[in-house]
N, CA, C and O atoms as a GROMACS GRO file, in nm:
protein
  576
    1UNK      N    1   0.084  -0.119   0.000
    1UNK     CA    2   0.000   0.000   0.000
    1UNK      C    3   0.088   0.125   0.000
    1UNK      O    4   0.188   0.132   0.072
    2UNK      N    5   0.051   0.221  -0.081
    2UNK     CA    6   0.123   0.347  -0.082
    2UNK      C    7   0.103   0.418   0.051
    2UNK      O    8   0.006   0.396   0.122
    3UNK      N    9   0.198   0.504   0.082
    3UNK     CA   10   0.190   0.581   0.207
    3UNK      C   11   0.107   0.708   0.193
    3UNK      O   12   0.070   0.769   0.292
    4UNK      N   13   0.080   0.748   0.069
    4UNK     CA   14   0.012   0.875   0.049
    4UNK      C   15  -0.062   0.874  -0.085
    4UNK      O   16  -0.013   0.819  -0.183
    5UNK      N   17  -0.180   0.935  -0.087
    5UNK     CA   18  -0.258   0.948  -0.210
    5UNK      C   19  -0.304   1.093  -0.222
    5UNK      O   20  -0.348   1.154  -0.125
    6UNK      N   21  -0.294   1.146  -0.342
    6UNK     CA   22  -0.350   1.279  -0.371
    6UNK      C   23  -0.501   1.261  -0.391
    6UNK      O   24  -0.545   1.151  -0.424
    7UNK      N   25  -0.580   1.366  -0.372
    7UNK     CA   26  -0.724   1.352  -0.390
    7UNK      C   27  -0.762   1.294  -0.527
    7UNK      O   28  -0.858   1.218  -0.536
    8UNK      N   29  -0.690   1.328  -0.629
    8UNK     CA   30  -0.723   1.278  -0.764
    8UNK      C   31  -0.695   1.128  -0.779
    8UNK      O   32  -0.738   1.067  -0.877
    9UNK      N   33  -0.623   1.068  -0.683
    9UNK     CA   34  -0.590   0.926  -0.687
    9UNK      C   35  -0.689   0.839  -0.608
    9UNK      O   36  -0.675   0.716  -0.604
   10UNK      N   37  -0.787   0.901  -0.545
   10UNK     CA   38  -0.883   0.828  -0.462
   10UNK      C   39  -0.994   0.774  -0.550
   10UNK      O   40  -1.068   0.850  -0.614
   11UNK      N   41  -1.007   0.640  -0.553
   11UNK     CA   42  -1.109   0.575  -0.634
   11UNK      C   43  -1.201   0.486  -0.550
   11UNK      O   44  -1.284   0.414  -0.606
   12UNK      N   45  -1.189   0.490  -0.420
   12UNK     CA   46  -1.267   0.407  -0.330
   12UNK      C   47  -1.253   0.258  -0.365
   12UNK      O   48  -1.350   0.183  -0.369
   13UNK      N   49  -1.129   0.221  -0.389
   13UNK     CA   50  -1.095   0.080  -0.398
   13UNK      C   51  -1.040   0.040  -0.262
   13UNK      O   52  -1.034   0.123  -0.171
   14UNK      N   53  -1.000  -0.085  -0.245
   14UNK     CA   54  -0.953  -0.134  -0.116
   14UNK      C   55  -0.838  -0.049  -0.060
   14UNK      O   56  -0.842  -0.010   0.056
   15UNK      N   57  -0.737  -0.021  -0.141
   15UNK     CA   58  -0.619   0.050  -0.094
   15UNK      C   59  -0.648   0.194  -0.054
   15UNK      O   60  -0.606   0.238   0.053
   16UNK      N   61  -0.721   0.267  -0.139
   16UNK     CA   62  -0.746   0.407  -0.106
   16UNK      C   63  -0.848   0.422   0.006
   16UNK      O   64  -0.839   0.515   0.086
   17UNK      N   65  -0.945   0.332   0.013
   17UNK     CA   66  -1.042   0.338   0.124
   17UNK      C   67  -0.973   0.312   0.257
   17UNK      O   68  -1.001   0.380   0.356
   18UNK      N   69  -0.882   0.215   0.260
   18UNK     CA   70  -0.807   0.187   0.383
   18UNK      C   71  -0.721   0.306   0.421
   18UNK      O   72  -0.711   0.341   0.539
   19UNK      N   73  -0.659   0.369   0.323
   19UNK     CA   74  -0.576   0.489   0.350
   19UNK      C   75  -0.663   0.601   0.407
   19UNK      O   76  -0.623   0.669   0.501
   20UNK      N   77  -0.783   0.620   0.351
   20UNK     CA   78  -0.873   0.723   0.402
   20UNK      C   79  -0.915   0.694   0.546
   20UNK      O   80  -0.920   0.785   0.629
   21UNK      N   81  -0.946   0.568   0.576
   21UNK     CA   82  -0.983   0.532   0.714
   21UNK      C   83  -0.865   0.560   0.808
   21UNK      O   84  -0.885   0.615   0.916
   22UNK      N   85  -0.745   0.521   0.768
   22UNK     CA   86  -0.627   0.544   0.852
   22UNK      C   87  -0.600   0.692   0.876
   22UNK      O   88  -0.541   0.728   0.977
   23UNK      N   89  -0.641   0.777   0.785
   23UNK     CA   90  -0.616   0.922   0.795
   23UNK      C   91  -0.742   1.002   0.827
   23UNK      O   92  -0.746   1.123   0.807
   24UNK      N   93  -0.844   0.934   0.876
   24UNK     CA   94  -0.973   0.999   0.900
   24UNK      C   95  -0.963   1.117   0.996
   24UNK      O   96  -1.027   1.220   0.974
   25UNK      N   97  -0.886   1.104   1.101
   25UNK     CA   98  -0.872   1.214   1.198
   25UNK      C   99  -0.818   1.340   1.133
   25UNK      O  100  -0.868   1.450   1.156
   26UNK      N  101  -0.716   1.324   1.053
   26UNK     CA  102  -0.655   1.438   0.983
   26UNK      C  103  -0.752   1.498   0.882
   26UNK      O  104  -0.762   1.620   0.868
   27UNK      N  105  -0.824   1.412   0.810
   27UNK     CA  106  -0.920   1.461   0.712
   27UNK      C  107  -1.033   1.538   0.779
   27UNK      O  108  -1.076   1.643   0.729
   28UNK      N  109  -1.082   1.487   0.892
   28UNK     CA  110  -1.192   1.553   0.963
   28UNK      C  111  -1.154   1.691   1.012
   28UNK      O  112  -1.238   1.781   1.017
   29UNK      N  113  -1.027   1.709   1.048
   29UNK     CA  114  -0.985   1.839   1.100
   29UNK      C  115  -0.999   1.948   0.994
   29UNK      O  116  -1.018   2.065   1.027
   30UNK      N  117  -0.989   1.908   0.866
   30UNK     CA  118  -1.007   2.004   0.758
   30UNK      C  119  -0.895   2.105   0.743
   30UNK      O  120  -0.905   2.197   0.662
   31UNK      N  121  -0.788   2.090   0.821
   31UNK     CA  122  -0.679   2.186   0.811
   31UNK      C  123  -0.605   2.174   0.679
   31UNK      O  124  -0.569   2.274   0.618
   32UNK      N  125  -0.583   2.051   0.635
   32UNK     CA  126  -0.518   2.026   0.507
   32UNK      C  127  -0.526   1.878   0.475
   32UNK      O  128  -0.561   1.797   0.561
   33UNK      N  129  -0.494   1.842   0.352
   33UNK     CA  130  -0.487   1.702   0.313
   33UNK      C  131  -0.371   1.640   0.389
   33UNK      O  132  -0.269   1.706   0.408
   34UNK      N  133  -0.382   1.513   0.432
   34UNK     CA  134  -0.269   1.450   0.504
   34UNK      C  135  -0.138   1.464   0.425
   34UNK      O  136  -0.138   1.459   0.302
   35UNK      N  137  -0.030   1.480   0.496
   35UNK     CA  138   0.098   1.508   0.431
   35UNK      C  139   0.163   1.384   0.373
   35UNK      O  140   0.143   1.272   0.420
   36UNK      N  141   0.240   1.407   0.269
   36UNK     CA  142   0.318   1.302   0.205
   36UNK      C  143   0.453   1.296   0.275
   36UNK      O  144   0.501   1.398   0.325
   37UNK      N  145   0.514   1.180   0.279
   37UNK     CA  146   0.644   1.163   0.346
   37UNK      C  147   0.751   1.255   0.290
   37UNK      O  148   0.847   1.288   0.360
   38UNK      N  149   0.738   1.297   0.166
   38UNK     CA  150   0.840   1.382   0.104
   38UNK      C  151   0.844   1.521   0.166
   38UNK      O  152   0.935   1.599   0.137
   39UNK      N  153   0.747   1.551   0.251
   39UNK     CA  154   0.744   1.683   0.313
   39UNK      C  155   0.641   1.774   0.250
   39UNK      O  156   0.623   1.887   0.296
   40UNK      N  157   0.574   1.730   0.146
   40UNK     CA  158   0.470   1.810   0.082
   40UNK      C  159   0.360   1.830   0.185
   40UNK      O  160   0.308   1.733   0.239
   41UNK      N  161   0.325   1.952   0.213
   41UNK     CA  162   0.238   1.977   0.328
   41UNK      C  163   0.099   2.026   0.297
   41UNK      O  164   0.016   2.033   0.388
   42UNK      N  165   0.068   2.060   0.175
   42UNK     CA  166  -0.066   2.110   0.152
   42UNK      C  167  -0.108   2.085   0.008
   42UNK      O  168  -0.024   2.077  -0.081
   43UNK      N  169  -0.235   2.072  -0.013
   43UNK     CA  170  -0.293   2.058  -0.146
   43UNK      C  171  -0.366   2.189  -0.173
   43UNK      O  172  -0.456   2.225  -0.097
   44UNK      N  173  -0.329   2.261  -0.279
   44UNK     CA  174  -0.401   2.385  -0.308
   44UNK      C  175  -0.545   2.355  -0.345
   44UNK      O  176  -0.580   2.240  -0.372
   45UNK      N  177  -0.629   2.458  -0.346
   45UNK     CA  178  -0.769   2.440  -0.383
   45UNK      C  179  -0.780   2.371  -0.518
   45UNK      O  180  -0.697   2.392  -0.606
   46UNK      N  181  -0.880   2.290  -0.534
   46UNK     CA  182  -0.902   2.215  -0.657
   46UNK      C  183  -0.977   2.306  -0.754
   46UNK      O  184  -1.076   2.370  -0.717
   47UNK      N  185  -0.931   2.310  -0.877
   47UNK     CA  186  -0.996   2.395  -0.977
   47UNK      C  187  -1.137   2.346  -1.006
   47UNK      O  188  -1.160   2.227  -1.026
   48UNK      N  189  -1.228   2.439  -1.010
   48UNK     CA  190  -1.366   2.411  -1.048
   48UNK      C  191  -1.402   2.514  -1.155
   48UNK      O  192  -1.322   2.602  -1.186
   49UNK      N  193  -1.521   2.503  -1.211
   49UNK     CA  194  -1.562   2.594  -1.318
   49UNK      C  195  -1.551   2.741  -1.277
   49UNK      O  196  -1.506   2.824  -1.357
   50UNK      N  197  -1.591   2.773  -1.156
   50UNK     CA  198  -1.591   2.912  -1.114
   50UNK      C  199  -1.465   2.956  -1.043
   50UNK      O  200  -1.460   3.070  -0.996
   51UNK      N  201  -1.364   2.874  -1.034
   51UNK     CA  202  -1.241   2.911  -0.964
   51UNK      C  203  -1.191   2.795  -0.882
   51UNK      O  204  -1.184   2.682  -0.931
   52UNK      N  205  -1.154   2.822  -0.758
   52UNK     CA  206  -1.105   2.716  -0.670
   52UNK      C  207  -1.193   2.707  -0.547
   52UNK      O  208  -1.268   2.799  -0.515
   53UNK      N  209  -1.181   2.594  -0.478
   53UNK     CA  210  -1.254   2.584  -0.352
   53UNK      C  211  -1.152   2.590  -0.238
   53UNK      O  212  -1.034   2.564  -0.258
   54UNK      N  213  -1.199   2.624  -0.122
   54UNK     CA  214  -1.112   2.637  -0.006
   54UNK      C  215  -1.038   2.506   0.021
   54UNK      O  216  -1.095   2.398  -0.002
   55UNK      N  217  -0.913   2.512   0.070
   55UNK     CA  218  -0.834   2.391   0.091
   55UNK      C  219  -0.895   2.292   0.190
   55UNK      O  220  -0.866   2.173   0.181
   56UNK      N  221  -0.977   2.338   0.284
   56UNK     CA  222  -1.035   2.247   0.383
   56UNK      C  223  -1.151   2.166   0.326
   56UNK      O  224  -1.189   2.065   0.386
   57UNK      N  225  -1.208   2.206   0.214
   57UNK     CA  226  -1.328   2.141   0.162
   57UNK      C  227  -1.300   1.998   0.119
   57UNK      O  228  -1.376   1.908   0.157
   58UNK      N  229  -1.196   1.973   0.043
   58UNK     CA  230  -1.168   1.838  -0.007
   58UNK      C  231  -1.148   1.738   0.106
   58UNK      O  232  -1.212   1.633   0.104
   59UNK      N  233  -1.061   1.765   0.206
   59UNK     CA  234  -1.047   1.667   0.314
   59UNK      C  235  -1.177   1.642   0.390
   59UNK      O  236  -1.207   1.527   0.424
   60UNK      N  237  -1.253   1.745   0.415
   60UNK     CA  238  -1.378   1.730   0.489
   60UNK      C  239  -1.480   1.650   0.408
   60UNK      O  240  -1.554   1.570   0.466
   61UNK      N  241  -1.484   1.669   0.277
   61UNK     CA  242  -1.576   1.591   0.194
   61UNK      C  243  -1.541   1.442   0.197
   61UNK      O  244  -1.629   1.358   0.211
   62UNK      N  245  -1.413   1.411   0.185
   62UNK     CA  246  -1.372   1.270   0.190
   62UNK      C  247  -1.399   1.211   0.329
   62UNK      O  248  -1.441   1.096   0.339
   63UNK      N  249  -1.375   1.287   0.435
   63UNK     CA  250  -1.402   1.240   0.571
   63UNK      C  251  -1.551   1.211   0.588
   63UNK      O  252  -1.589   1.111   0.649
   64UNK      N  253  -1.634   1.299   0.536
   64UNK     CA  254  -1.779   1.279   0.547
   64UNK      C  255  -1.824   1.153   0.473
   64UNK      O  256  -1.908   1.079   0.522
   65UNK      N  257  -1.768   1.130   0.356
   65UNK     CA  258  -1.806   1.012   0.278
   65UNK      C  259  -1.762   0.884   0.348
   65UNK      O  260  -1.840   0.788   0.357
   66UNK      N  261  -1.639   0.881   0.398
   66UNK     CA  262  -1.589   0.762   0.469
   66UNK      C  263  -1.671   0.739   0.596
   66UNK      O  264  -1.708   0.626   0.626
   67UNK      N  265  -1.699   0.845   0.670
   67UNK     CA  266  -1.778   0.834   0.792
   67UNK      C  267  -1.918   0.780   0.762
   67UNK      O  268  -1.967   0.692   0.833
   68UNK      N  269  -1.981   0.831   0.657
   68UNK     CA  270  -2.115   0.785   0.618
   68UNK      C  271  -2.112   0.635   0.587
   68UNK      O  272  -2.202   0.561   0.628
   69UNK      N  273  -2.010   0.591   0.513
   69UNK     CA  274  -2.002   0.449   0.478
   69UNK      C  275  -1.973   0.363   0.601
   69UNK      O  276  -2.030   0.255   0.616
   70UNK      N  277  -1.886   0.410   0.690
   70UNK     CA  278  -1.858   0.335   0.813
   70UNK      C  279  -1.982   0.323   0.900
   70UNK      O  280  -2.010   0.217   0.955
   71UNK      N  281  -2.056   0.431   0.912
   71UNK     CA  282  -2.177   0.430   0.995
   71UNK      C  283  -2.281   0.333   0.940
   71UNK      O  284  -2.355   0.272   1.018
   72UNK      N  285  -2.289   0.318   0.808
   72UNK     CA  286  -2.384   0.223   0.749
   72UNK      C  287  -2.347   0.079   0.787
   72UNK      O  288  -2.433  -0.009   0.781
   73UNK      N  289  -2.222   0.055   0.825
   73UNK     CA  290  -2.176  -0.079   0.864
   73UNK      C  291  -2.204  -0.109   1.010
   73UNK      O  292  -2.182  -0.222   1.054
   74UNK      N  293  -2.251  -0.013   1.086
   74UNK     CA  294  -2.282  -0.036   1.227
   74UNK      C  295  -2.161  -0.079   1.307
   74UNK      O  296  -2.054  -0.019   1.297
   75UNK      N  297  -2.177  -0.184   1.387
   75UNK     CA  298  -2.070  -0.234   1.472
   75UNK      C  299  -1.946  -0.272   1.391
   75UNK      O  300  -1.834  -0.250   1.435
   76UNK      N  301  -1.967  -0.329   1.273
   76UNK     CA  302  -1.854  -0.369   1.190
   76UNK      C  303  -1.771  -0.246   1.149
   76UNK      O  304  -1.648  -0.252   1.146
   77UNK      N  305  -1.839  -0.137   1.118
   77UNK     CA  306  -1.768  -0.013   1.085
   77UNK      C  307  -1.691   0.040   1.204
   77UNK      O  308  -1.579   0.090   1.189
   78UNK      N  309  -1.750   0.030   1.321
   78UNK     CA  310  -1.681   0.074   1.443
   78UNK      C  311  -1.558  -0.012   1.470
   78UNK      O  312  -1.454   0.039   1.514
   79UNK      N  313  -1.569  -0.142   1.445
   79UNK     CA  314  -1.453  -0.231   1.461
   79UNK      C  315  -1.341  -0.190   1.367
   79UNK      O  316  -1.226  -0.180   1.408
   80UNK      N  317  -1.376  -0.166   1.241
   80UNK     CA  318  -1.274  -0.123   1.144
   80UNK      C  319  -1.211   0.008   1.185
   80UNK      O  320  -1.089   0.024   1.179
   81UNK      N  321  -1.292   0.102   1.228
   81UNK     CA  322  -1.243   0.232   1.272
   81UNK      C  323  -1.149   0.218   1.392
   81UNK      O  324  -1.043   0.280   1.396
   82UNK      N  325  -1.187   0.136   1.488
   82UNK     CA  326  -1.105   0.118   1.608
   82UNK      C  327  -0.970   0.056   1.574
   82UNK      O  328  -0.867   0.096   1.629
   83UNK      N  329  -0.969  -0.041   1.485
   83UNK     CA  330  -0.844  -0.109   1.449
   83UNK      C  331  -0.755  -0.020   1.363
   83UNK      O  332  -0.637  -0.003   1.392
   84UNK      N  333  -0.812   0.038   1.259
   84UNK     CA  334  -0.731   0.112   1.161
   84UNK      C  335  -0.703   0.256   1.198
   84UNK      O  336  -0.596   0.309   1.166
   85UNK      N  337  -0.796   0.320   1.265
   85UNK     CA  338  -0.780   0.463   1.293
   85UNK      C  339  -0.728   0.488   1.435
   85UNK      O  340  -0.649   0.580   1.457
   86UNK      N  341  -0.772   0.407   1.530
   86UNK     CA  342  -0.736   0.429   1.669
   86UNK      C  343  -0.625   0.336   1.717
   86UNK      O  344  -0.575   0.352   1.828
   87UNK      N  345  -0.587   0.239   1.634
   87UNK     CA  346  -0.477   0.150   1.669
   87UNK      C  347  -0.511   0.039   1.767
   87UNK      O  348  -0.421  -0.019   1.828
   88UNK      N  349  -0.640   0.009   1.785
   88UNK     CA  350  -0.678  -0.101   1.873
   88UNK      C  351  -0.641  -0.233   1.806
   88UNK      O  352  -0.648  -0.244   1.683
   89UNK      N  353  -0.603  -0.332   1.883
   89UNK     CA  354  -0.568  -0.462   1.826
   89UNK      C  355  -0.694  -0.547   1.811
   89UNK      O  356  -0.796  -0.522   1.876
   90UNK      N  357  -0.685  -0.648   1.727
   90UNK     CA  358  -0.796  -0.741   1.711
   90UNK      C  359  -0.822  -0.815   1.842
   90UNK      O  360  -0.936  -0.844   1.876
   91UNK      N  361  -0.716  -0.844   1.914
   91UNK     CA  362  -0.728  -0.912   2.044
   91UNK      C  363  -0.807  -0.825   2.141
   91UNK      O  364  -0.898  -0.871   2.208
   92UNK      N  365  -0.770  -0.699   2.146
   92UNK     CA  366  -0.838  -0.606   2.235
   92UNK      C  367  -0.986  -0.591   2.198
   92UNK      O  368  -1.073  -0.592   2.285
   93UNK      N  369  -1.014  -0.578   2.068
   93UNK     CA  370  -1.152  -0.564   2.024
   93UNK      C  371  -1.233  -0.690   2.056
   93UNK      O  372  -1.350  -0.682   2.093
   94UNK      N  373  -1.169  -0.805   2.042
   94UNK     CA  374  -1.237  -0.932   2.074
   94UNK      C  375  -1.277  -0.934   2.222
   94UNK      O  376  -1.386  -0.980   2.257
   95UNK      N  377  -1.190  -0.884   2.308
   95UNK     CA  378  -1.221  -0.880   2.451
   95UNK      C  379  -1.332  -0.780   2.480
   95UNK      O  380  -1.425  -0.810   2.555
   96UNK      N  381  -1.323  -0.660   2.421
   96UNK     CA  382  -1.427  -0.559   2.443
   96UNK      C  383  -1.564  -0.609   2.401
   96UNK      O  384  -1.663  -0.588   2.472
   97UNK      N  385  -1.570  -0.674   2.285
   97UNK     CA  386  -1.698  -0.713   2.228
   97UNK      C  387  -1.738  -0.857   2.255
   97UNK      O  388  -1.842  -0.904   2.210
   98UNK      N  389  -1.653  -0.928   2.330
   98UNK     CA  390  -1.680  -1.068   2.366
   98UNK      C  391  -1.707  -1.152   2.240
   98UNK      O  392  -1.807  -1.222   2.229
   99UNK      N  393  -1.613  -1.140   2.147
   99UNK     CA  394  -1.618  -1.214   2.021
   99UNK      C  395  -1.483  -1.280   1.999
   99UNK      O  396  -1.385  -1.247   2.065
  100UNK      N  397  -1.478  -1.373   1.907
  100UNK     CA  398  -1.351  -1.435   1.873
  100UNK      C  399  -1.268  -1.339   1.788
  100UNK      O  400  -1.323  -1.252   1.721
  101UNK      N  401  -1.137  -1.355   1.791
  101UNK     CA  402  -1.051  -1.273   1.706
  101UNK      C  403  -1.084  -1.294   1.560
  101UNK      O  404  -1.081  -1.201   1.480
  102UNK      N  405  -1.118  -1.420   1.525
  102UNK     CA  406  -1.154  -1.451   1.388
  102UNK      C  407  -1.276  -1.369   1.345
  102UNK      O  408  -1.280  -1.317   1.234
  103UNK      N  409  -1.374  -1.358   1.432
  103UNK     CA  410  -1.495  -1.282   1.402
  103UNK      C  411  -1.463  -1.133   1.386
  103UNK      O  412  -1.516  -1.067   1.296
  104UNK      N  413  -1.378  -1.082   1.471
  104UNK     CA  414  -1.338  -0.941   1.462
  104UNK      C  415  -1.270  -0.916   1.328
  104UNK      O  416  -1.302  -0.820   1.258
  105UNK      N  417  -1.176  -1.002   1.292
  105UNK     CA  418  -1.102  -0.989   1.166
  105UNK      C  419  -1.199  -0.994   1.046
  105UNK      O  420  -1.188  -0.914   0.954
  106UNK      N  421  -1.292  -1.089   1.049
  106UNK     CA  422  -1.390  -1.106   0.941
  106UNK      C  423  -1.478  -0.982   0.929
  106UNK      O  424  -1.503  -0.933   0.818
  107UNK      N  425  -1.526  -0.932   1.041
  107UNK     CA  426  -1.616  -0.816   1.039
  107UNK      C  427  -1.545  -0.690   0.992
  107UNK      O  428  -1.604  -0.609   0.919
  108UNK      N  429  -1.420  -0.671   1.033
  108UNK     CA  430  -1.344  -0.555   0.987
  108UNK      C  431  -1.318  -0.565   0.837
  108UNK      O  432  -1.330  -0.466   0.764
  109UNK      N  433  -1.283  -0.684   0.790
  109UNK     CA  434  -1.257  -0.705   0.648
  109UNK      C  435  -1.384  -0.681   0.565
  109UNK      O  436  -1.378  -0.619   0.459
  110UNK      N  437  -1.498  -0.728   0.614
  110UNK     CA  438  -1.625  -0.710   0.545
  110UNK      C  439  -1.665  -0.562   0.541
  110UNK      O  440  -1.714  -0.514   0.439
  111UNK      N  441  -1.643  -0.490   0.651
  111UNK     CA  442  -1.674  -0.346   0.654
  111UNK      C  443  -1.586  -0.270   0.555
  111UNK      O  444  -1.634  -0.181   0.485
  112UNK      N  445  -1.458  -0.305   0.550
  112UNK     CA  446  -1.369  -0.239   0.454
  112UNK      C  447  -1.413  -0.267   0.311
  112UNK      O  448  -1.408  -0.178   0.226
  113UNK      N  449  -1.455  -0.390   0.283
  113UNK     CA  450  -1.503  -0.424   0.149
  113UNK      C  451  -1.623  -0.337   0.112
  113UNK      O  452  -1.635  -0.293  -0.003
  114UNK      N  453  -1.712  -0.312   0.208
  114UNK     CA  454  -1.828  -0.227   0.182
  114UNK      C  455  -1.786  -0.082   0.161
  114UNK      O  456  -1.831  -0.016   0.068
  115UNK      N  457  -1.700  -0.033   0.249
  115UNK     CA  458  -1.653   0.106   0.239
  115UNK      C  459  -1.584   0.129   0.105
  115UNK      O  460  -1.596   0.237   0.046
  116UNK      N  461  -1.513   0.028   0.057
  116UNK     CA  462  -1.437   0.040  -0.068
  116UNK      C  463  -1.519   0.005  -0.191
  116UNK      O  464  -1.467   0.011  -0.302
  117UNK      N  465  -1.644  -0.031  -0.174
  117UNK     CA  466  -1.721  -0.076  -0.289
  117UNK      C  467  -1.783   0.042  -0.363
  117UNK      O  468  -1.873   0.109  -0.312
  118UNK      N  469  -1.735   0.064  -0.480
  118UNK     CA  470  -1.795   0.164  -0.567
  118UNK      C  471  -1.743   0.304  -0.548
  118UNK      O  472  -1.694   0.341  -0.441
  119UNK      N  473  -1.754   0.382  -0.654
  119UNK     CA  474  -1.707   0.521  -0.650
  119UNK      C  475  -1.799   0.609  -0.567
  119UNK      O  476  -1.914   0.573  -0.538
  120UNK      N  477  -1.748   0.722  -0.531
  120UNK     CA  478  -1.828   0.819  -0.457
  120UNK      C  479  -1.918   0.893  -0.555
  120UNK      O  480  -1.878   0.925  -0.666
  121UNK      N  481  -2.039   0.918  -0.513
  121UNK     CA  482  -2.131   0.998  -0.593
  121UNK      C  483  -2.094   1.145  -0.576
  121UNK      O  484  -2.006   1.179  -0.496
  122UNK      N  485  -2.158   1.229  -0.649
  122UNK     CA  486  -2.135   1.372  -0.627
  122UNK      C  487  -2.166   1.402  -0.482
  122UNK      O  488  -2.264   1.352  -0.425
  123UNK      N  489  -2.081   1.485  -0.422
  123UNK     CA  490  -2.088   1.509  -0.277
  123UNK      C  491  -2.226   1.550  -0.228
  123UNK      O  492  -2.272   1.502  -0.125
  124UNK      N  493  -2.292   1.637  -0.301
  124UNK     CA  494  -2.417   1.692  -0.250
  124UNK      C  495  -2.540   1.627  -0.312
  124UNK      O  496  -2.652   1.669  -0.281
  125UNK      N  497  -2.523   1.528  -0.397
  125UNK     CA  498  -2.635   1.463  -0.463
  125UNK      C  499  -2.668   1.333  -0.391
  125UNK      O  500  -2.621   1.226  -0.430
  126UNK      N  501  -2.749   1.341  -0.288
  126UNK     CA  502  -2.779   1.223  -0.207
  126UNK      C  503  -2.861   1.120  -0.283
  126UNK      O  504  -2.858   1.002  -0.246
  127UNK      N  505  -2.933   1.158  -0.388
  127UNK     CA  506  -3.010   1.062  -0.466
  127UNK      C  507  -2.918   0.967  -0.542
  127UNK      O  508  -2.956   0.853  -0.569
  128UNK      N  509  -2.797   1.012  -0.577
  128UNK     CA  510  -2.706   0.929  -0.654
  128UNK      C  511  -2.609   0.851  -0.567
  128UNK      O  512  -2.530   0.772  -0.618
  129UNK      N  513  -2.614   0.870  -0.437
  129UNK     CA  514  -2.526   0.794  -0.348
  129UNK      C  515  -2.560   0.648  -0.353
  129UNK      O  516  -2.672   0.609  -0.388
  130UNK      N  517  -2.464   0.566  -0.318
  130UNK     CA  518  -2.484   0.422  -0.321
  130UNK      C  519  -2.606   0.384  -0.239
  130UNK      O  520  -2.615   0.418  -0.121
  131UNK      N  521  -2.700   0.315  -0.302
  131UNK     CA  522  -2.824   0.283  -0.235
  131UNK      C  523  -2.824   0.148  -0.165
  131UNK      O  524  -2.916   0.120  -0.087
  132UNK      N  525  -2.726   0.064  -0.189
  132UNK     CA  526  -2.722  -0.069  -0.130
  132UNK      C  527  -2.692  -0.060   0.019
  132UNK      O  528  -2.595   0.003   0.060
  133UNK      N  529  -2.775  -0.123   0.100
  133UNK     CA  530  -2.749  -0.123   0.243
  133UNK      C  531  -2.635  -0.220   0.274
  133UNK      O  532  -2.597  -0.302   0.190
  134UNK      N  533  -2.583  -0.210   0.393
  134UNK     CA  534  -2.476  -0.301   0.435
  134UNK      C  535  -2.528  -0.444   0.442
  134UNK      O  536  -2.457  -0.538   0.404
  135UNK      N  537  -2.650  -0.462   0.490
  135UNK     CA  538  -2.708  -0.596   0.498
  135UNK      C  539  -2.726  -0.657   0.359
  135UNK      O  540  -2.701  -0.776   0.340
  136UNK      N  541  -2.768  -0.576   0.261
  136UNK     CA  542  -2.779  -0.625   0.123
  136UNK      C  543  -2.641  -0.664   0.069
  136UNK      O  544  -2.627  -0.764  -0.001
  137UNK      N  545  -2.542  -0.584   0.101
  137UNK     CA  546  -2.405  -0.612   0.059
  137UNK      C  547  -2.357  -0.745   0.116
  137UNK      O  548  -2.299  -0.827   0.045
  138UNK      N  549  -2.381  -0.766   0.245
  138UNK     CA  550  -2.340  -0.891   0.311
  138UNK      C  551  -2.411  -1.010   0.247
  138UNK      O  552  -2.348  -1.112   0.219
  139UNK      N  553  -2.541  -0.998   0.224
  139UNK     CA  554  -2.618  -1.107   0.163
  139UNK      C  555  -2.564  -1.141   0.025
  139UNK      O  556  -2.551  -1.258  -0.010
  140UNK      N  557  -2.533  -1.039  -0.054
  140UNK     CA  558  -2.482  -1.060  -0.187
  140UNK      C  559  -2.345  -1.127  -0.183
  140UNK      O  560  -2.316  -1.214  -0.264
  141UNK      N  561  -2.261  -1.086  -0.088
  141UNK     CA  562  -2.127  -1.144  -0.073
  141UNK      C  563  -2.135  -1.291  -0.032
  141UNK      O  564  -2.054  -1.372  -0.077
  142UNK      N  565  -2.231  -1.325   0.051
  142UNK     CA  566  -2.246  -1.464   0.096
  142UNK      C  567  -2.289  -1.555  -0.018
  142UNK      O  568  -2.254  -1.674  -0.020
  143UNK      N  569  -2.365  -1.500  -0.113
  143UNK     CA  570  -2.413  -1.580  -0.226
  143UNK      C  571  -2.302  -1.611  -0.327
  143UNK      O  572  -2.314  -1.704  -0.406
  144UNK      N  573  -2.194  -1.533  -0.324
  144UNK     CA  574  -2.085  -1.554  -0.420
  144UNK      C  575  -2.010  -1.680  -0.393
  144UNK      O  576  -1.915  -1.711  -0.465
   0.00000   0.00000   0.00000
């Protein structure tokens, strides 16, 4: 997995979705896009038809989309968030939730698959957002 992705490289595939989850705290702050190891510290406003948008908008939009997808996963999304964003171990999560480590691993993996499934719709067009519920996603995955 790459250590850094520019906004134009985010396709909501497994790798970029995991990177977004790992950097969710930084994205939510809206101060700037997470930094690249090379020392690059900011992403200028993204060009739009009427000019540019404020630098905090892009990180906050991605944070909102990742948060929305995680919340649709319920407990599984919280497990993924705790492991990837907060650094909790699978062992620790298994103890907190009184589940097997295998179950924790499976649920985190399934939540990530849902979060990474499909491109993001236009930010403000809720009618075009992914309509499949997490339960429908799980059912479809089980049938495969």
